[in-house]
N, C-alpha and C positions, 0 to 999 in steps of 0.2 A: 321912820323915815327910810331906813334901808330894809330891803326885803331879805328874807332868808336866802333867797336865790342869789342876790347880789353879793351877800356876805360869803357865800360858798365860792363864787367865782373869784373873789379877792383872795380867799384862802388858797384856792387852787393856784393862782398866779404866784403867790408867795412860795408855795411848795415847789412849783416848777422853777422859780428863780433860784431857790436854795439848791435844788438838784443840778441846775445848770452851773452854778458856782462850784459845786463839788466836782462835777465832771471836768470843768475847765482846770481846776486845781490838780486833779489826777493827770489830766493831759499834759499840763505844764511839768509835773514831776517826771512823767514818762519821757517827754522831749528832752528835759535836762539830763536824765540818765543816758539817753541815746547820744546826746552831745558829748558826754563824758566818755562813753565807749568810743565814739568817733575820734576824739582827741587822743585816746590811748592807742587806737589803731594807727593814727597818723604818726605818733611818736615811735611806735614799733616799726613802721615803714621807713622812717628816716634813719632809725638805728640800723635796720637791715641794709639800707643803701650805704651807710658809712662803713659797716663792718664786713659786708659780703660782696656787694657789687663794686665798690670803689677799688678793692684789691684786684678784682677781675679786670677792671678797666686799666689799672696800672700795668698788670701783666700783659694785657693785649697791646698796650702802647710800647712796652719793652720788646715784645715779639716783633711788632711792626718795625721798630728801630733796628733790630737784628737783621730782619729780612732786607731792609733798606741797605744796611752795611754790606750784607752778602751780595746783593745785586750790584752795588758799586764795585766791590772787589772782583766779581766775575766779569763785569764789563771791562774793567781796566786790565785784568790779567789774561782773559781768554778771548772775549768777543772782539775788542779793538785790534789785537794782533791778528786774529783770524780774518777780520775784514781787510786789514792791510795786506795780508798774504794773498787773499783772493784777488785783491786789486792788482797786486804785482803779477800774479799768474795770468790774469786777464790781459794786462798790458803786454806781458811777454808773448802771450798767444796772438795778440793783435800784431805785434812787431813781426813775429814769425810768419803770419799769414801775408803781411804786406811784403816781406822779403821774398817769400815763396812766389807770390804773384809777380813780383819784379823780375825774378829769374826766368819765369815762364815767358814773359814778354820779350826779354832780351835774347832768349834762346830761339826764337822763331826765325 
């Protein structure tokens, strides 16, 4: 009933199927190994973030707070009084110019 040629093709299909199963099993093992490596890398990255980058961020925040405090101190102790003094000087200059102009007009 079955010809030798048909039997050969069924045997070839069985061999190809077995090879495909072996290739898929090896592929699954490789993918599983790569996933394990990926998980280890992610764990290392999170550890690095916690141990190295977080302290840098805290130090940066502390530095920004110090700069903010220094800015407020300089503003309160130097800049505001300087602005007030310049304002008074400008007002005095204006008063003097108005008085000088008034003397010139009355002197004519």
